[in-house]
C-alpha positions in Angstrom: 0.0 0.0 0.0 1.4 3.4 -1.0 2.3 5.8 1.7 0.2 8.9 2.2 1.7 12.3 1.7 3.3 13.4 5.0 1.7 16.8 4.9 -1.7 15.2 4.4 -1.1 12.9 7.3 -0.5 15.9 9.6 -3.2 18.0 7.9 -1.0 21.0 7.2 0.0 23.0 4.2 3.4 22.3 2.5 4.7 25.7 3.7 3.7 25.2 7.3 6.2 26.5 9.8 7.8 24.4 12.7 5.2 25.7 15.2 2.3 24.6 13.0 3.9 21.2 12.4 4.4 20.6 16.1 0.9 21.7 17.0 -0.6 19.4 14.4 1.6 16.5 15.5 0.7 16.9 19.2 -3.0 17.0 18.5 -3.0 13.9 16.3 -0.5 11.9 18.4 -2.7 12.4 21.4 -5.8 11.5 19.4 -4.4 8.2 18.1 -2.2 7.2 21.0 -2.6 3.5 21.8 -3.4 4.2 25.5 -6.4 6.2 24.3 -7.4 3.5 21.8 -6.7 0.1 23.4 -7.1 -2.8 20.9 -7.7 -0.4 17.9 -5.3 -1.6 15.2 -6.3 1.3 12.9 -5.5 3.9 15.6 -2.1 2.2 16.2 -1.3 2.4 12.5 -2.3 6.0 12.3 -0.2 6.8 15.4 2.9 5.2 13.7 2.1 7.1 10.5 1.8 10.5 12.3 5.1 9.9 14.1 6.9 9.0 10.9 5.6 12.0 9.2 6.5 14.4 12.0 10.0 12.8 12.4 10.7 13.5 8.8 9.2 17.0 8.5 10.6 18.4 11.8 14.2 17.8 10.5 15.2 20.6 8.0 17.4 18.3 5.9 14.9 15.4 5.8 12.1 17.8 5.0 14.1 19.4 2.1 14.8 15.9 0.7 11.2 14.9 1.1 9.9 18.1 -0.6 12.2 17.3 -3.6 12.0 13.5 -4.0 9.0 12.5 -1.9 9.1 9.1 -0.2 11.7 7.9 -2.6 14.3 10.1 -0.7 14.3 7.5 2.1 14.0 4.3 0.0 16.9 2.1 -1.3 19.4 3.7 1.1 18.5 7.2 0.1 19.3 10.0 2.6 21.0 7.9 5.1 19.2 4.6 4.3 16.4 3.0 6.1 17.8 4.0 9.5 17.4 7.7 8.7 13.8 7.2 7.7 12.8 5.0 10.5 11.0 6.6 13.4 12.9 7.2 16.6 10.2 6.8 19.3 12.5 7.9 22.1 12.8 11.4 20.6 9.2 12.0 19.5 7.7 10.5 22.6 10.1 12.7 24.6 8.5 15.7 22.8 5.0 14.6 24.0 5.9 13.8 27.6 8.0 16.9 28.0 5.2 19.1 26.7 2.3 17.5 28.6 3.8 15.9 31.7 7.0 17.9 32.3 9.2 14.9 31.5 12.2 14.8 29.1 15.8 15.8 28.8 15.2 19.3 30.1 14.7 18.0 33.7 18.0 16.3 33.9 20.4 17.5 36.5 24.1 18.0 36.1 26.2 16.1 38.6 23.4 16.1 41.2 23.5 19.9 41.6 20.1 21.3 42.3 19.1 25.0 42.7 18.0 26.0 46.1 14.4 27.0 46.9 13.3 30.6 46.9 12.3 32.0 50.3 9.7 34.5 51.3 9.9 36.9 54.2 7.0 39.2 55.3 8.2 42.6 56.6 5.9 45.2 58.3 7.0 48.8 58.6 5.3 52.0 59.7 4.2 54.8 57.3 6.9 57.1 58.8 9.5 54.5 58.0 8.2 54.2 54.4 8.4 58.0 54.2 12.0 58.3 55.4 13.4 55.0 54.1 15.7 52.9 56.3 17.9 49.8 56.5 16.3 46.9 58.4 18.1 43.9 59.7 16.1 40.6 59.5 16.8 37.1 60.8 16.2 34.5 58.2 16.3 30.7 59.0 17.6 29.0 55.9 19.8 26.3 54.4 23.4 27.2 53.7 26.2 25.3 52.1 27.8 22.7 54.4 31.3 23.9 55.4 32.5 20.4 56.2 32.0 19.0 52.6 31.9 22.3 50.7 28.4 21.4 49.5 29.3 18.1 47.8 27.4 16.0 50.3 30.3 13.4 50.5 32.4 12.8 53.5 35.5 15.0 53.5 38.3 13.3 51.5 35.8 11.4 49.3 33.6 12.4 46.4 30.4 11.3 44.7 30.6 8.6 42.1 28.6 8.1 38.8 25.4 6.1 39.3 25.9 2.6 37.9 22.2 2.2 37.1 22.0 5.1 34.6 25.7 5.6 33.9 25.5 9.2 35.2 22.7 10.3 32.9 20.1 10.6 35.6 17.5 8.8 33.5 16.8 5.2 32.4 14.9 3.9 29.4 12.3 1.1 29.5 10.6 -0.7 26.6 6.8 -0.5 26.7 5.4 -2.4 23.7 6.5 -0.9 20.5 7.9 2.4 22.0 10.5 3.3 24.6 9.8 5.4 27.7 12.4 7.4 29.6 12.0 8.0 33.3 14.0 9.3 36.3 16.6 6.9 37.5 15.3 5.2 40.7 18.7 4.7 42.2 20.1 8.3 42.1 16.7 10.1 41.8 17.9 11.8 38.6 21.1 13.3 40.0 23.4 11.0 38.0 25.6 10.5 41.0 25.5 8.5 44.2 27.3 9.2 47.5 28.6 6.0 49.1 30.0 7.7 52.2 27.8 10.8 53.0 29.1 13.8 55.0 28.3 13.5 58.7 27.5 17.2 59.1 24.8 17.4 56.5 23.8 13.8 55.9 24.7 13.9 52.3 22.5 16.9 51.3 25.4 19.4 51.0 23.7 22.0 53.2 22.8 22.7 56.8 20.2 24.9 58.5 21.3 28.2 60.0 19.8 31.6 60.9 21.3 34.4 59.0 21.2 38.2 59.6 20.6 40.2 56.5 20.4 43.9 55.9 17.5 45.1 53.7 17.5 48.6 52.3 14.0 50.1 52.3 13.9 53.1 49.9 12.0 56.2 50.8 8.5 56.3 49.2 8.1 52.5 49.0 4.5 51.4 48.6 2.5 48.7 50.4 2.8 45.3 48.7 6.2 46.0 47.1 8.3 42.9 46.6 12.1 43.2 47.1 14.3 40.5 45.6 17.7 39.5 47.2 19.4 37.4 44.6 21.2 34.3 45.9 20.0 34.8 49.5 17.5 31.9 49.4 18.2 28.3 50.3 21.6 26.9 49.3 21.5 24.4 46.5 21.8 20.7 46.9 25.4 19.4 46.5 26.9 22.7 45.5 24.0 23.9 43.3 23.2 27.6 43.0 21.3 29.2 45.8 17.7 30.4 45.4 16.5 34.0 46.0 14.9 35.7 49.0 11.8 37.8 48.4 10.8 40.4 50.9 7.1 41.1 50.8 6.5 44.6 52.3 3.4 45.7 54.2 2.8 49.2 55.6 0.9 49.2 58.9 -2.3 51.4 59.0 -1.8 54.8 60.4 -3.9 56.5 63.1 -4.0 59.9 61.2 -3.2 59.4 57.6 -4.6 57.3 54.7 -2.3 56.8 51.7 -3.2 56.8 48.0 0.0 56.5 45.9 2.2 59.5 46.8 -0.8 61.5 48.3 -1.9 61.5 51.9 -5.3 62.2 53.3 -6.2 63.4 56.8 -9.7 63.9 58.1 -10.0 66.8 60.7 -13.1 67.6 62.8 -13.7 71.3 63.4 -16.2 73.0 65.7 -19.5 74.5 64.5 -18.3 78.0 65.3 -15.0 77.6 63.5 -16.9 76.4 60.4 -19.4 79.3 60.6 -17.1 82.1 61.6 -13.8 80.9 60.1 -10.6 80.2 61.8 -7.5 78.1 61.6 -5.9 75.0 63.0 -2.5 73.1 62.9 -2.2 69.6 61.4 0.8 67.3 61.7 2.7 66.0 58.7 4.2 62.6 58.2 7.7 64.2 58.2 7.2 65.3 61.8 6.4 69.0 61.4 3.1 70.9 61.5 1.2 73.0 58.9 -1.4 75.6 59.5 -4.7 75.4 57.7 -7.0 78.5 57.4 -10.7 77.9 57.4 -12.9 80.4 55.6 -16.3 81.3 57.2 -19.2 79.2 56.1 -17.0 76.1 55.6 -19.1 72.9 55.1 -18.4 69.3 56.0 -16.4 67.7 53.2 -14.5 70.8 52.3 -10.9 69.8 51.3 -7.7 71.7 51.6 -4.5 70.9 49.7 -1.0 71.1 51.2 1.4 70.9 48.3 4.5 68.7 48.7 3.5 67.4 52.1 2.7 63.8 50.9 5.0 60.8 50.4 8.2 61.0 48.3 8.0 59.5 44.8 10.6 56.7 44.4 13.5 57.4 42.2 12.7 61.1 42.0 12.9 64.3 44.0 9.2 64.9 43.9 6.6 64.5 46.8 2.9 64.0 46.7 0.4 66.3 48.4 -1.5 66.1 51.6 -5.3 66.7 51.6 -7.1 67.9 54.7 -10.8 67.1 54.7 -12.9 68.8 57.4 -16.0 67.5 59.1 -18.2 70.0 61.0 -18.8 68.5 64.5 -22.2 68.9 66.0 -21.9 70.1 69.6 -23.1 67.8 72.4 -23.7 68.1 76.2 -25.0 71.7 75.8 -25.6 73.9 78.8 -29.0 75.6 79.2 -27.6 79.0 78.0 -26.0 77.3 74.9 -29.4 75.8 74.1 -31.1 79.1 74.4 -28.5 80.8 72.1 -28.9 78.1 69.4 -32.7 78.2 69.6 -32.5 82.0 69.2 -30.2 81.6 66.3 -32.5 79.1 64.6 -35.5 81.3 65.1 -33.7 84.2 63.4 -32.1 82.2 60.6 -33.3 82.2 57.1 -32.5 80.7 53.7 -29.5 82.9 53.4 -27.8 81.3 56.5 -28.7 77.8 55.4 -28.8 77.9 51.6 -28.2 74.2 51.0 -31.1 73.0 53.3 -33.4 75.8 52.1 -32.8 74.8 48.5 -33.3 71.1 49.3 -36.7 71.6 51.0 -37.8 74.0 48.2 -37.3 71.1 45.8 -39.1 68.7 48.2 -42.1 71.1 48.2 -42.1 71.5 44.5 -42.0 67.7 44.1 -45.0 67.1 46.4 -47.0 69.9 44.7 -46.4 68.3 41.3 -47.7 65.0 42.6 -51.0 66.6 43.3 -51.5 68.1 39.8 
């Protein structure tokens, strides 16, 4: 039976790029895989056909020969003979398992060296510290390279040896039916080396646990939720592998007076009824430790906002500062004396729409609304 055109087998155009070829191959290989079609001889044949087509077209030289001569390029010893045209299941199946299951050559380790894990440290600071910036010392319990064996994991004076099961490759192959699977070596756990006489200080891991003191620079103006990375300050790698990183996650504690929005600060200040009505002034603290005076014009209403330029937080990597906004709330007096009540009652009796324009305007609208309902 004549072979089908390899491009038709994969369902792609003859000018398809490598990405399109791989995508088509993955889709069809998974569709006709024997594990998904147990006992289906047609599916098994299609699976072999798909693998043969992809094995040819993914190779630039093979594809060029196929485009020029077709299947004849691989017959009668052409283009490297039958061995070149035969499908290498270990390579194509490695593509599938590496893509879908995270297996394959990319997970092999060199000489048993493994990168250390990244660490996380949560750091809380005050708003004042975020304003000024500071250097903080933190205590971090972590794994460090074993001094006794210098990270090799072997007893001083000895060294790890190549694993006999995998020959130092870290992976072994096993035949499963008509294709070959590659898996992590069970003897060395993929490291490629074994330690016959482990170090007594670290038990063969090449690292020990210690508490380290690190200095962390907190720049002025830093914001809540910022992540600071300290490269190489994480856990030491296994058997001399590179260290991981340390990530500082910063939180700024809530402040009693200020709320922050980016580089701007907000402060809510209650003022007396008389100050709001007659006008006046008051002093407010700033986050830098000074005070600023705010003048209140007569007739100030609740919600009135005053802006103090440059009194907010510093902007990182610049010389600019945000602003501070003072929002006033008019406080209703309580625990009035008899005389105070009389004065307020007298004031209310003599007041008009001119002294309370907002409320007068509102109730005028209410009256008009009710009148319109009756018409």
